[in-house]
SEGU-741601 format. One record per residue: residue number from 1; x, y, z of N, C-alpha, C in turn; residue in one letter. Coordinates in steps of 0.2 Angstrom, whole numbers. Layout:
BEGIN
R  nr   n_u   n_v   n_w  ca_u  ca_v  ca_w   c_u   c_v   c_w rest
R NUM     X     Y     Z     X     Y     Z     X     Y     Z    A
...
***
This chain:
BEGIN
R  nr   n_u   n_v   n_w  ca_u  ca_v  ca_w   c_u   c_v   c_w rest
R   1  -191    43   -74  -185    43   -73  -184    48   -66    M
R   2  -190    49   -64  -190    53   -58  -187    48   -51    G
R   3  -188    41   -51  -184    38   -48  -176    38   -49    A
R   4  -174    37   -55  -168    37   -57  -164    44   -54    L
R   5  -168    49   -55  -166    57   -54  -164    55   -45    N
R   6  -169    53   -43  -169    52   -35  -163    48   -33    D
R   7  -160    42   -36  -155    40   -34  -147    43   -36    Y
R   8  -148    47   -40  -143    50   -42  -141    56   -37    Y
R   9  -148    59   -35  -147    65   -29  -145    61   -22    A
R  10  -147    56   -21  -146    53   -15  -139    51   -14    A
R  11  -136    47   -21  -129    47   -21  -124    53   -21    L
R  12  -126    59   -22  -123    63   -23  -123    66   -14    E
R  13  -129    66   -12  -130    68    -4  -126    64     1    R
R  14  -124    57    -1  -121    52     2  -114    52     1    L
R  15  -112    55    -5  -104    56    -5  -102    62    -5    K
R  16  -107    69    -2  -105    75     3  -106    74     9    A
R  17  -108    66    11  -108    65    19  -114    71    21    N
R  18  -119    71    19  -126    74    20  -130    71    19    K
R  19  -132    65    20  -138    62    19  -144    65    22    P
R  20  -150    64    21  -156    66    23  -160    59    29    E
R  21  -159    54    25  -163    50    29  -158    45    33    V
R  22  -153    43    31  -147    39    33  -144    44    37    L
R  23  -141    39    43  -135    43    46  -129    45    44    P
R  24  -126    51    45  -121    52    43  -114    47    43    K
R  25  -110    46    37  -105    42    38  -108    36    36    G
R  26  -113    35    32  -115    29    29  -111    26    23    S
R  27  -111    20    24  -107    17    19  -110    19    10    A
R  28  -107    19     6  -109    21    -2  -110    12    -5    I
R  29  -116    11    -5  -116     5   -10  -125     6   -12    N
R  30  -127     0   -16  -134     1   -20  -140     2   -12    N
R  31  -139    -2    -9  -143    -3    -4  -145     5    -1    D
R  32  -139     8     1  -139    13     5  -142    19     1    T
R  33  -141    18    -6  -144    23   -10  -151    24   -11    V
R  34  -152    17   -10  -160    17   -13  -163    19    -8    A
R  35  -160    17    -1  -164    19     4  -164    27     8    M
R  36  -158    30     6  -158    37     6  -163    40     0    E
R  37  -164    36    -5  -169    40   -11  -176    38   -10    A
R  38  -177    35    -4  -184    34    -1  -187    28    -4    G
R  39  -182    24    -7  -185    17   -10  -183    10    -4    R
R  40  -184     6    -8  -182    -1    -4  -176    -3    -3    K
R  41  -173    -6     1  -168   -10     0  -168   -16    -6    R
R  42  -162   -14   -11  -162   -20   -17  -167   -18   -22    G
R  43  -169   -11   -22  -173    -8   -28  -168    -6   -34    S
R  44  -161    -5   -32  -157    -3   -37  -155   -12   -40    I
R  45  -157   -13   -47  -155   -20   -50  -150   -18   -56    K
R  46  -146   -22   -56  -140   -22   -61  -144   -22   -69    K
R  47  -149   -25   -69  -154   -26   -76  -156   -19   -78    S
R  48  -158   -16   -72  -161    -9   -74  -156    -2   -74    R
R  49  -153    -3   -68  -147     3   -67  -140     2   -67    H
R  50  -138    -2   -74  -131    -2   -75  -127     3   -73    A
R  51  -128     8   -77  -125    15   -76  -124    18   -69    A
R  52  -130    16   -65  -132    19   -59  -125    15   -53    L
R  53  -127     8   -56  -121     3   -50  -114     5   -53    I
R  54  -113     7   -57  -106     9   -59  -103    16   -56    E
R  55  -109    20   -55  -107    26   -52  -107    25   -44    A
R  56  -111    21   -43  -111    20   -35  -103    16   -33    I
R  57  -100    13   -37   -96     9   -37   -89    14   -36    E
R  58   -91    18   -42   -84    22   -41   -85    26   -36    L
R  59   -91    28   -33   -90    34   -28   -87    30   -21    A
R  60   -90    25   -21   -88    20   -15   -79    19   -14    A
R  61   -77    17   -22   -69    17   -21   -65    24   -20    Q
R  62   -69    29   -24   -67    36   -23   -66    38   -15    A
R  63   -70    36   -10   -69    37    -4   -68    32     0    L
R  64   -63    27    -4   -60    23     0   -63    17     4    G
R  65   -69    16     1   -75    11     4   -73     5     1    Q
R  66   -70    -1     5   -70    -7     2   -75   -11    -2    N
R  67   -76   -10    -8   -82   -15   -11   -78   -22   -13    V
R  68   -82   -26    -8   -81   -33    -9   -84   -36   -14    L
R  69   -82   -41   -17   -87   -47   -21   -90   -50   -17    S
R  70   -96   -54   -19   -98   -58   -16   -95   -64   -12    P
R  71   -90   -67   -17   -86   -72   -12   -81   -69    -9    T
R  72   -79   -63    -9   -75   -60    -4   -78   -59     3    Q
R  73   -85   -57     2   -89   -56     6   -92   -63    13    R
R  74   -93   -68     7   -94   -73    11   -87   -77    15    I
R  75   -80   -76    11   -75   -78    16   -74   -74    22    E
R  76   -77   -66    20   -74   -64    26   -79   -65    32    Q
R  77   -85   -66    32   -91   -69    34   -90   -76    38    V
R  78   -86   -80    35   -83   -86    37   -77   -87    41    K
R  79   -72   -82    40   -69   -80    45   -70   -77    52    S
R  80   -76   -73    51   -78   -69    57   -83   -75    61    K
R  81   -85   -79    58   -90   -84    61   -84   -88    64    T
R  82   -78   -92    61   -74   -95    64   -72   -93    71    K
R  83   -70   -86    71   -67   -83    75   -72   -82    83    A
R  84   -79   -80    81   -84   -81    85   -85   -88    89    V
R  85   -84   -93    85   -85  -100    88   -80  -102    92    K
R  86   -72   -99    89   -66  -102    94   -67   -96   100    N
R  87   -70   -91   100   -71   -87   107   -76   -90   111    D
R  88   -81   -92   107   -86   -97   111   -83  -104   114    Y
R  89   -80  -105   111   -76  -112   114   -72  -111   120    E
R  90   -69  -106   120   -63  -104   124   -67  -102   131    Q
R  91   -73   -98   130   -77   -95   134   -79  -103   138    L
R  92   -82  -106   135   -86  -112   137   -82  -115   141    K
R  93   -75  -116   138   -69  -120   143   -68  -116   149    E
R  94   -66  -110   149   -67  -107   154   -72  -107   160    D
R  95   -78  -107   159   -83  -108   161   -83  -115   166    Y
R  96   -82  -120   162   -81  -126   165   -76  -127   169    E
R  97   -72  -124   169   -65  -123   174   -67  -119   180    K
R  98   -71  -114   179   -73  -110   185   -79  -114   189    L
R  99   -82  -118   185   -87  -122   188   -84  -126   193    L
R 100   -80  -131   191   -76  -135   194   -72  -132   200    Q
R 101   -70  -126   199   -67  -123   205   -72  -121   210    K
R 102   -79  -117   207   -84  -116   213   -85  -124   217    C
R 103   -86  -127   213   -90  -134   217   -83  -137   221    N
R 104   -77  -136   220   -72  -138   225   -71  -134   231    S
R 105   -72  -128   229   -72  -122   236   -78  -125   240    L
R 106   -84  -125   237   -91  -125   241   -90  -134   245    L
R 107   -85  -138   242   -85  -146   246   -82  -145   250    L
R 108   -75  -140   250   -71  -139   255   -73  -134   260    E
R 109   -78  -129   260   -80  -126   263   -85  -131   268    N
R 110   -90  -134   265   -94  -139   268   -89  -144   273    F
R 111   -84  -147   271   -81  -151   275   -77  -148   280    E
R 112   -76  -141   280   -72  -136   285   -79  -136   292    L
R 113   -84  -135   287   -91  -133   293   -92  -139   298    R
R 114   -91  -145   294   -94  -151   296   -88  -153   301    H
R 115   -83  -154   300   -77  -154   304   -76  -149   311    S
R 116   -79  -142   310   -80  -138   316   -84  -140   320    A
R 117   -89  -143   318   -96  -144   323   -93  -151   325    R
R 118   -89  -155   322   -89  -161   326   -83  -159   332    I
R 119   -79  -156   331   -73  -152   336   -76  -150   342    L
***
């Protein structure tokens, strides 16, 4: 029962925003409670710690932290990925335009120097 007491103590520290291991303002979830208790991420299992997980979820909701379901997290990550890909494509397009402009200016510079030598 020592581990369970450690988990609950860690949860209370996180709720009070006075963690000893993690930085202040850390989110309250299973992994942060486990790490604050000195355990590995993922050590809080639903099969063994159902009451603790419920307490963690209630604490997160009480503090206004958004507890997303796995499908909501996946959708959130997909939308972020799509936004990053769109930004990348736009930057790539802008880069290509700038390369064309740079090459055009280099050619123009070369032609002007060449015509100045002839005159």
